[in-house]
N, C-alpha and C positions, 0 to 999 in steps of 0.2 A: 804630893805635888798638886798645885792648880795653875789656872791659866790665866792671863789678864785679858779683859774684854778691850778691846780698843775703838769698837763702833757698834751703832746699833741700827739696823735696817729701818728705815721710815715704815710705820704701816705694820710692823711685824708683832707676834706674839710677844715678843721680848719687849719692845717699845710699850706695849699697851701694858704690862706688867710693870713698867716704870724701872726696867733695869737700865743702869746707868754706864756709859763709856768710862774706863777706869776700874768698875767694879771686878773681882777676881770671881771666877767659877771654881767652885770646890768640888762638888758632888750634883749629879742628878738622879733622883730617885736612891740616895744614898750609895751611888755607885761613883767612886772616884773617878775626875775626869784627868787625866794626863796628856792626852793628846787627838788628835782629829779623830783615831780610830773609835775611842771612847766616845768623844762627842756624838760622831754621826751613829753609833750604834744605839746608845741610850736616847738620843733626842727623839727617836720615832714613836715612842709611847705618846697616848694622846693625852695625859695626865702627867704633868711633870711638877716634881718638888726641887727646884733648885737650890743649894746651899752657896751662898755668896759671902764674900766679905768686902766693904768698901776700903777707900785709901786711908781710911781711920782705923782700920783692922775690925770695925763691927761687923759681927757675923748676924746675917739674916736668912731665913727660908721665903721663897718666893714661889708661889703656886700658880699656875696656868694650865690650861686647856686649849689644844691644837688638834687640827686634822694629821692623821697618822702621818703623812707624807710632806706636811707643809713645814718648810724652814723654820727654825725658832728664832733666826734673824740677829744672832750674836755674831760679832765680826772680831777677828782676832790678827795678831800680828804677822803670822806667817800661817799659811793654809795647812802646815803640820802642826801649828800650835806648840812647837818646841823645835828645838835645832834638828836638823837633818843629818841623818847617819852616813858617815863616811865608810867606804871601802878599807879592811883591813887585810885585804888578799895582795900579793905581788906576782900577780899572773904573768906568766911567760909571754902572753900576746895582747897585754894591756895597750888598747890605743892611746889613753892619755900619756904613757909613758914615752910614747912615740910624737908626742906633740912638740915642734920647736919652741924653743924658750923666746921670752918676751911678749907673750900673748897675755889677753886679760885674765886675772887670776881664775875666774869661773871656769875656765876650759879647763885646767888642772885639778878641780874637784872630782874626786871618785865617787859616784854615789852607789850605795848599796844598801837604800833603805827600803824595807819591805812594803810600807804604806806608799811610797810610790809607785810600785808594782799595783796595789789596788786602785790607786787614784788615776795615775797616768799610763799604765801597762810597762812601767820601766821593768827590766829584769834584775833579780834579787839572788845572789848565790847562797843565803839563809845561815853563812858562816857568822855572822855578829849576833844570831839569834839563839835564845836557850829555850829550854822545854817550855818555861812558862809564858815565853812569846807565841809559842807554836799553840800551846793550850788556849791561849785568848783569841788565836784567829779561828780555831774550831770552833769555840762557844760563841764567838759572833757572826760563825758561818760566812766570814769574807772571802769572797770567790768571783772571778778566777783569781790565780796568783801566777806570776810568770817567773820561771825559776831557770838560772843559769846553771847548766848540770856540767857540760862539756866532756865528763866522763863518770860511768859508774863504777870504774876500777878505783877503790878507796886508796890505794897508795898512789896511783896516777894521778888522780884529783889533788892530793896533797902537792906533790910535786909540780904539776901545770899550774895550780893558784898560791904556791908559796904561802900557804897555811897550814900548819899541823893539824888543826881540827877540820879540815874541808873534806876530808873522807868520812869521819864519824857524823858528820853533818848530812850526810846523805838519806838516814835513816828518818828525817823529817819528812822528807817527799813522802814516803810511804803512811805516814802518821796522818799527814793532810788528805791523801786520797782515800785512804781507810775510814776518814771521817767525813767524807762527802765532800771536800773542798777540790773544786776542779781545778787541774794544774796545764800549764802551757810550758813547753819546757824548750832548751835552745843546746844546741852542742857547736860550739866553735871549734871545727876542725883545723889542725895544724898537721901538715902532712910530716909521716913518718913518726907521729908521737901518738895521737889518738884516733886516729882513722885506722881502715883494715879492720883486722879481728876486734881492735878496741871498740870501734864504730859498731861492728856486730853485737858486740856485749852490752853496750851501751843501750841500743834499739831494743834488746831481746830483755834487759832488766827494766827498762821503761815501759814497754808495752805490757808487761804483766801487772802494771798497775792500773791499766784500763779497766772499766770506762772512765773513772775519773782523770786519768791521764789522758787529756784530749788531744795533745799535738807535739810532735817533736819535729824543730826546726834544724837542720844540718846546715851550716853556713861554713865560708872557708875564712880564714884568719886573716885580717886585714892589715897590711904592712905599708908604712910610710918609708921616706929615705932618712927620718930621722932615729935610727936605731942604734946609734953611738952605746957600747957597752951594754947592750941588752941581749938575751938570749938569743942564739942564732936560729933565725928561723927564714923558711922560705916562702914562695908561692906554691900553689898547685900546679903540676903540668897540665895538658889538657887529657892525657891518658888517666892520671891521677884523678882529675875531674870526672871522667866518665865512669871510673870504677865507685866513686862516690854516687854518681845517680843511680849506676846499677843496683847498688846496695840498698838506697832506701826505697827506689820501685820495686824490687822484688821483695823487701819487707812490707812495704805498702799494699803489693796485692795480696800478701799472706793476711796480714792485719785486716784488711778489708772484708775479708769472708765472716770475721765475727763482729764486725763494728760498722758504724753506720758511715765511716769514712776511714780513709787510708792511714791516717794517723801520723805517719812520719812522710816527711817531704826535704828534698833539697833545695835550697834555695835558687832563685834564676839566676844568680851570679854563676853556679855551678854549671847550670845548663850551657850560659855563654862560653865559659871557660874550656867547655868539653866540644863546643861548636855543635850543640845540638839545640833544636827548635825548644821554645817555649811550649808547652803543652796548653791544651784547651781550657777554658774557665772551670769546667765541670770536674777537671781532675783535682782540684783543690778543694772540694768540699766547702765548708762553711767559710774559708780564709780568714783561719783563725792565727796565722804567721804573718798577716801583709806587713808588719813594722820589722820584720825580720828579710823581706824581699822574697817571700813565698809566694808565687802566683800575682805577684803585683803587676808586672807586664801584661799577664793573660787578663786580668781583671780591667786594667785600663784601656787595653785593646778593645775589649768587649764593650766597655763604657763608651769610648769615643767611636765606634762603628754604631752604635745605638744611637748617639748624639748628632751624627750625621745623618742618620735615617729620618732624624726627628727635625733636622734644622730646617728652617724656611728659606725663602728666595734672600739673597744678600747680593745686591748689584754696586755697592760703594766701592770705589778703588781705594786700596789698602795695601801697604806693604808692611810686615811685622817680622821680627826675628826672634827664634827661639834659641837660647844658648842651654847646652846640657852637657853631662860627662860624657866619657867616652861608652859608659854601659848602656844609655838609653839613646844613645845616637841613632842608629840603625832604625829603631821602632820609630821616633819622630820623625825621621826622613820619609818613612811611608806615610805618616800621617799627613805630613805636609804635602806630599805629592796627592793625596786624596782630597784634600780640601783645595788644592789648585785646579784640579781635575773637576770638582763639582762646582766651585765657584772662580770661574776666570777671570775676574776684576781683582782677585785676592793674591798677593804674591806672599807666599811664607819660605823664609830661609831658616836654616838650621845650622848652627855652627857648634861644633865639638871643642868642647874646652879641655885642653891636655891639663893634668893637674901639677903643673911645676912646683907649687909649693909645698904639697904633701910629698910628692913623687908619683911617677907614673905608673904605680902598681895599685894607685888609688884612681877608680875609674866611676864612682858614684857622683850624681849631679849634687847631692846634698854637702859635700865636701870641696867643693868648688870655691875659691875665694874672689874676692874683689878684685885684688891685683893680678889674678891671672884672667879676669874677665876683661881688664883694662890693656894689658899686655897684648891679649890676643884677637881683641876686637879693635883695636883704635885704628881709626881710618878707613875702616870697613863700611860700606853702604847697608846699614842695618835697617833703614825705616826710620819711624818717628817712635817705636816701642818696641823694647826689648823685652821678651818672655822670659821668665826664669820660675824653677819650682821655689816655693815658698821654704823649702828646707834649707837652701842656700844659705836664708838670713837665720838669725837667733830668734828666740822667742819673741821679742818685741817688734820684729820684723824690721829693724831699722839699720842692723849691721851685720857684716858678713863675718866669718871665721877669723879674720886676720884684721879684725876692726876698722876694714874700709866702710864709709858709710854708704848707703843706697845714694844719697844724694851726689857723693864724689864718683861714683860710677856715673851716675846720669849726666854730670858734667862733663867728665872726660870723653864719654862716648855720644853726647849730645842726642841721648833718648829719653825717653820714660821707661821707667822700670815698671813693669806690671808682673806680679807672682800668682802663681797658680797652684793650686791643691793637686793631689796625685789622685785626680779624678777626670775622667774622659769627659764628661758634662762641662766641667768647669774649663777645662782646657779649652774646647772649642769655643765655649762663651768668651774667653777671654781674648781669642784671637780674632772672633768675628763682632765683637761688642760694637753693637747692641744685636744680638741675635734674637730672631723671631721663632719661637718654637710650634710646629704643626700639632 
């Protein structure tokens, strides 16, 4: 297999070597190039012999030199350089299966591409990999990799993931960690299925793979109201959530005795479901599982408090509103009050958006839709700006999950939408803009 070059970066080693857009890259230093992993691994050498052919199928070799970490300057049609791999599983808890009909096609694509784990931190189940794929990862020493485990009970994993190979693929995790590949793992818990004794087993089995098993995130299943014909699942009760937290903290205490960190953590959502306070930032070590909502609130509050201490005077009259989901609402209310106490000329309102689109069991801000924003905020005095987390919008930052555009929301609510990252400094800066840091 070879990959077609669609562009050349100006001033790059590729341009200086007179490689052309439309050329096809066959190999680098006699190593076949099939995708982005091959390309990024083999292009790091300082002396490269590229085997190419042009549109007339004329083969030639181009030799060039560059710095070890310099980019070669080749551009391809997609970042993966071939087709993205979809998911072959039929998980009983799959969120995509709970998405209502009539939405944009990309929302129904189930990703399970290991390369996306290395490139963007996505989680992969390993079920569509073969031994040769694992050997390639080990050879290239690509690390870390994020793995959706869910359970280390092979039979239960087959049942939960609807894939007869799911159980036997668990051996790949040990192959990776035995060969120095760092692994972050996640367990999506479904009450009565893989919690309780099964959770104990999964933590025990995974912790045996330390130190290259870096972390275990335990997160609750996400359920929408669109589950017609799907496996019967329910949400965790407060008492069940407390039990999960107790289990993860007990194991964390034990594992911290032999490791630099606790290794296993329950997500923030479990603490809130249980009615327990979020713990101090120090509890979460290096925050390996922020994307799973593990320690996210603790870190955000720490950053925000630090930002507030470092902010200079702000005397302008300003009114701004923050829209968020139910989960983060209490924390953002605290933030708003702290800002108004420190800066009396600033009025910060916080609006809790109940998720009517996906259902009231969905409480995270990232799944709030444009139509719910409009329906619940229409006619309210929001000020000139409405602050939302960037996760409410798709990657291009132009549309919400329901395809409502940011312009449509702005027009309906007579506000300017301002997006913020999950960062306490960015949050304060967007509210006080322009902020002067001391």
